[in-house]
C-alpha positions, -999 to +999 in steps of 0.1 A: +000+000+000+011+036-005+018+059+023-009+057+050-017+061+087+002+040+112-033+027+123-033+008+090-005-013+104-014-015+141-047-032+142-049-051+175-066-081+159-080-109+181-053-135+184-079-163+187-091-153+152-057-160+137-059-193+118-025-202+132-035-197+169-016-224+188-040-230+218-072-242+201-103-227+216-086-218+250-078-182+258-041-176+268-034-143+285+004-141+280+000-150+243-027-123+240-003-098+255+025-110+232+003-108+202-006-072+209+030-063+217+040-076+182+010-057+167+027-025+181+063-034+174+057-051+140+032-024+130+056+004+137+085-014+118+062-021+089+049+015+088+084+029+088+095+006+060+064+016+040+073+052+045+107+046+030+097+021+004+060+026-005+041-005-018+067-030-007+059-066+002+079-066+035+055-043+053+025-066+046+046-097+054+055-083+089+018-079+098+006-111+081-011-138+102+018-163+100+045-138+109+024-122+137+018-156+152+055-166+150+068-135+166+040-135+192+052-170+202+088-158+207+076-129+229+052-153+246+081-175+258+101-145+269+072-132+290+067-167+306+104-169+314+106-133+327+077-138+351+091-171+364+126-155+367+113-125+387+092-148+409+124-169+416+144-138+425+116-127+448+118-162+465+156-157+469+150-122+484+124-136+508+147-163+520+175-139+528+151-116+547+134-143+566+166-161+575+180-128+586+151-123+610+155-159+623+191-151+630+182-118+647+196-096+620+180-075+591+192-095+562+203-080+529+198-042+526+211-034+491+185-012+474+147-017+473+145-034+507+174-056+498+161-069+465+190-055+444+214-078+462+200-106+440+210-085+409+244-077+424+251-114+430+242-122+394+265-095+381+293-106+404+292-143+393+290-132+357+322-112+361+342-139+378+368-159+358+353-189+339+378-216+348+376-253+338+399-279+354+423-296+331+414-332+339+377-331+337+356-348+310+349-315+293+320-326+272+301-343+300+311-316+324+294-289+303+265-310+290+253-321+324+255-285+336+234-273+307+209-301+312+205-294+349+199-257+343+178-263+311+154-289+327+150-267+358+140-237+337+117-258+314+096-273+343+094-239+360+080-224+328+056-254+323+038-249+356+005-231+348-005-201+370-041-202+360-065-215+333-054-186+312-017-186+320-001-218+306+024-230+280+004-261+270-027-277+284-014-313+286-035-342+300-007-357+319+007-325+334+018-337+368+036-368+354+055-348+328+066-322+354+078-349+378+095-369+351+115-339+341+121-330+378+135-365+384+162-361+357+182-336+377+197-362+402+209-383+373+226-354+357+241-344+390+255-379+395+271-379+360+284-344+366+300-354+399+318-382+381+329-360+351+347-334+374+374-359+385+371-347+420+363-370+450+341-344+467+321-339+436+317-376+431+305-381+466+280-353+462+267-369+430+264-403+447+245-387+475+221-371+451+213-405+436+208-420+471+185-391+480+165-396+448+160-433+454+147-427+490+120-401+482+110-405+445+088-435+452+068-419+480+064-388+458+050-408+429+026-426+452+013-393+465+010-379+430-010-410+420-032-406+451-040-370+443-048-379+406-070-407+419-089-383+442-094-358+413-100-384+386-074-369+363-037-362+357-046-328+342-035-299+364-066-278+356-089-308+364-071-313+398-076-277+407-112-277+396-119-308+417-107-290+448-130-261+441-161-283+437-153-302+470-125-292+495-088-286+493-071-319+491-049-314+521-080-320+543-085-357+532-048-361+526-034-344+556-008-373+560+001-371+524+003-333+525+028-332+554+048-360+538+048-343+504+061-311+519+092-329+533+097-349+501+093-317+479+119-300+501+143-329+495+134-328+458+146-292+456+177-302+476+170-277+504+181-279+540+177-302+559+180-325+528+208-308+509+233-336+515+244-335+478+258-300+483+267-300+520+293-273+518+304-278+554+314-314+545+322-316+508+335-281+501+306-274+477+294-309+469+288-318+433+293-282+423+329-280+436+346-276+402+321-252+387+332-216+389+319-181+380+286-179+361+283-217+359+281-218+397+256-189+397+234-206+372+234-238+392+223-219+423+196-202+403+184-236+389+181-248+425+157-219+432+138-227+400+133-263+413+123-249+447+096-228+430+083-258+412+082-278+444+061-251+460+038-249+429+033-287+430+021-285+466-002-256+458-017-275+428-021-308+446-032-298+480-040-260+483-066-254+456-042-241+430-052-206+418-087-207+433-100-190+465-123-212+486-159-201+490-155-174+464-176-170+432-163-178+398-162-141+390-140-134+420-117-163+412-114-150+376-100-116+386-063-123+394-059-161+397-021-158+389-015-136+419-035-160+441-014-189+429+019-171+435+009-159+470+001-195+479+034-207+464+054-181+484+036-191+516+048-227+510+083-214+503+081-194+536+074-227+554+104-242+537+126-213+549+114-219+584+124-255+581+158-244+569+162-221+599+149-246+624+164-279+614+200-292+610+211-311+580+204-349+582+230-375+575+229-396+543+218-428+562+191-408+580+174-395+548+175-430+533+159-444+565+133-416+566+125-422+529+119-459+532+108-464+568+087-432+573+078-415+540+070-448+521+046-462+547+029-428+552+024-425+514+008-459+513-015-451+543-025-419+526-033-439+494-054-464+515-074-435+531-082-420+496-092-454+483-117-457+512-130-422+505-135-430+468-151-463+474-174-448+500-185-421+476-174-393+497-151-379+469 
């Protein structure tokens, strides 16, 4: 087209009307935001190009349905990651402030109530020297690091915050998340071996022992929750709690057990025996320096966020407020979900401040002799409730 108004290029079309809309008939809020952002960015670029080269094909191509959908997907994933990243940094800030109060001090105080300390730490690790020991298995050393960080970011982004804030609506949501979550200890074990360091190897072996002791109870409790809801779909599990009660009421044994297992899954105190810096220098991370170490620590907080989100989804009603109408629950469900997740993380911080690290033999005994029987008892209670028609 010849020279025209910028409004000819910025149209704010309905993304669900786009024939390439990737979410079927479900409304997706972050994609809607992304689509409108590209309408503005792409429209301005197309308008400027059309001013310089009237009647060119590039301007129309930039605002076509295919290109708009493709760029909207890229912005969509950036928005998802940025939200999860900021939520993780807020969790890190909260842990520092709460632990400070538990230790009778103020905690970090660098800018914005101490929040900028998180940014400063990231910059500090980024500027440190990127050293790699000579005798490591370099390919395995780097690949396992990338996989630990990558899977942690992936599962954090896969957790839906509401019916309108999700990456994909998959029918086996809990199983996929836990399957990806369970990969990290394998990568840690291989990474510990690849570093050619006895402390790293011991840390990797501890991670494998830890996984064996709590993964089975976790899977039993996930299966129990799915049995109670009648579905593996995360949205269906949350809706089932809205139509009855939060699942921590009939599964109070499973809820308490899952909190401890999720804490171990995230390798947090008192179950951080794979790291154990007081015993193993820095555990399986000993030979990772600079930004590699910083990204590993960030990945641990990503996994901590996912652990809290799983507890909220399975036992605390997800993004729904009890006894509230559908209209009220539809206002800011994402904020409700995050507040619940941060409350669970607060409980984990209290556990860290109150409990000492357990020994390797203790966590194995707790996993098999305490968590395992309790998860089976929880399953038996749910079976009785289902057979009795109560749920």
